[in-house]
N, C-alpha and C positions, 0 to 999 in steps of 0.2 A: 627537329629544336624547336622547345617550347618559345610563343607568341608570347614577346612582351607588351603588357599595359601600362600605358600612365595614366591614370586616375586624378583630375584637375579638379578638382569641388571644393569650397570653404564650408558647407555643413557639413561636417564629420561624421554626423550616421550616418549618412549618404554615402557616405568615402568610404567608411567601414563594410553599409550593406555591402555598395560596390562590390568593394575588393574583398568580401566575404564570399560572393555570387561566382564571382570570375575567377577565383585559386579554386572553388569547385569541378568550376571547368577546364582546372588543368593548363588553367594561363600564370605567370608570374606578371605580380601586378607591382604595380609604383606607383604612390600615390603622396599628392601636394593641395595646399588649399589655398600656394600663394601664385601669383601669374610669373612673378622674377624668375621662384627657382622651380615651377616648370620650363620655362626654355633652359635653364642651367641641365635642367635635369632629361630634357630630351637630346640636347646637345651630346651630354657626358653617356647616357644610357640606348640610345637611338633604339628607341619602341615601333614595334611593330605596326603600335597602333596606341593613337591616343584620344581619353574620352574626355572632354575640355566644356565646363559651368562658362556661361557668356559672362555671371555675375559674380566676382572675386573684387578684393579688394585693393588696392592701387592699380594694376594695368591689368584692363576685363579682357573677356576672353575674347572680344574680339581680333583687339592688338595683339595677343600670344600668337594668334592664326595669322594675322597678317603678319608677324614676324618671321615663326615657321616656317609659310608657304612661301617665304623668299631662301630659306635654306634649307627643305629638306622636302621632300616626298612624302611623308608618312600619313595615312587617313588619319583624319578628324573627326569623330564624331560630338558636335555640339551637340551641349545641354542649355535649356532656359526653364526656368518657373512659366515664362510670360507664351503665349498660345499667338504669338503675332505673327504676321504677315511680316511687316518690318524687318523682325529679328530674323527669321527664317532667312529671309533677300541677303541682311548682310551679312550675315553668318556663311551663307554659301557664296555671296562675292567676295570673301575675304579670304576663304579658301578653303572652306568647311567640303567633306564629303559625303556628310547627311546629318541630317538636324532630328534633336529628337525634346517634345516639351516635356518638361513637369507636370502635372507628379506621369509616368508612362511606370509600366508591369516591366517586370526583372526579366519576364519571359521575352517581352519584344526586344528591348535594351539586347540580351544576348542574342536574342536572332541578328539583329541585324550588327553586330559585332564575328561572329561568325558571317557571315555575310560577307561583309568587304575587308575582312583576313582571304578570305578564298579567294573575290574578286584578285587580290593583292597578287596570291602566287598563283594565280591563272595568269595576268598580265606578267610577272615576270618569268613564270616558264614560256611563254611566247618570247621573251627577250633574249630567255638563255637558246633556246633552237634557235632564234634568227640569228642571235650570235655564233652558235655552228655552224649556221648555214652559208657564215660569211667566212668562218672559218676554213672549213671545207673546199669553199670556193678560194678562197686564195691558195691551198693546198694544192688546187686542179694547174696553177700557174705555175709551168715549171721555168726559170728565165736563166739564159747559160750566153750571158753576155751578147752575141747582136739573135743570138737566137730560141726563142719564146716560143711555148706549147701552153699553149688555153684547150684544156678540156673539157673547161663549160662549154666553151666555143665549137669547139672541134677545129680549134685554126692553130695556127703555123705561122709566123712570123719570122724574114731572116730580116734583119735592118731595117725593119720596125714597118716591109711590106708583108700585105701576108701573101703566100707562096701555097697557089693549090697542089694537094696531095691526092693520090688516087687513095683509096678506107685501107687496103694494105699495109700502102707505101706509111700513112699514119699512126699506125695501129704499130706499125715496125718502129719508129723511129722511136713511137711515148714507151713502149717495152726498153726501148734503150735508155730513154733517159732516166726512167724509173727505177734503171737499175745499174746506175755510170758508178765508174771504175769496177767494174765485175764482170771479168772474163766469164762471156756467154758462147755457149756452142751453138751449134748451125742445127744440132737435134734438137738441143731446148728450144733456141728460139722457133724452130719450125711448130716442135709442142702449143708452144705456149702461142704463136700467135695467129698461126693455120689451123691446128689443131692436129688434137694424134688420129683425127680418120682422116687427114687428108692425102692423095696419091702422090706425090713429087718426089723428087731427092734433093739433098743441099743445095744445090748448085741455083733452088730458087732461094733464098736467101741471098746468096753474092748477087742476084741479079738486082734482087730491091735493093741490098747494098751502096749498089753505083748507082742507082737512079736514086738516092737520096742523099750519097755524095756529089749529086751532080746540081742539085735545088738546096744546099747548108753547108758546102764547104767553098772556102773563099779559093781552094785549088782541090781541083776533086782529083790531080792524079797525086795528089800527095794531101792525103786527109790528116786535120787535127781531130775533130770528133771523135769517128767510126774507125776505129783503130781495126787492124788485122792480126790477130794476135797467133803467130805462124802455127800452125799446128794440134790449136787450141780452139779459132773459133771469132770473135770479134769481141773488144771492149767501148765501151763511148766512154769521151769525155767530156768533161764540163767545162 
């Protein structure tokens, strides 16, 4: 998607020059010379970056930036006609992300714009990755009433208490839970849990199922979680 930049400067010639050069770089550019109008445009258009002059008629750039920062995290590059340390400090205190004193070279402004947008993209990518990881972690917790399987921690809780499981018991129960409602043959279970090169027979599955029932079923003799499907295999009921 094309990045949208809002240019706020009451000096029309500079406003037009900025818009021209930014458009040449492929950006979608909005312009205004009024602080109040800048606030409305920022709220409605949601630009990716705002270039904001300090000296504006009516409401000045500092106040515009202060208001914007309460409402959105859009990066702000402030412009001033004075190379004054106080202005730079105030601009940063009210929430500006970068500062450029007039006169400036267009090459430097474009470089700063690109750097700011690149930084925003990197931050968003990190946030997206974190959200994806959080979503994955949530999907790795399987809840079935009084039974919880936390695949991130490799823990199984029954009635909210951690119950010790041997590695193969854990793998078997997890396999059942991930295929709840499906009839799984002993042969399929052996291949998927023990591996195709396992030396043994289907009685191995039956033994482990019995052990699982003793740990997760309220009445192992009358199981309601791991159901035997006569002549076919087993079915896990969530």
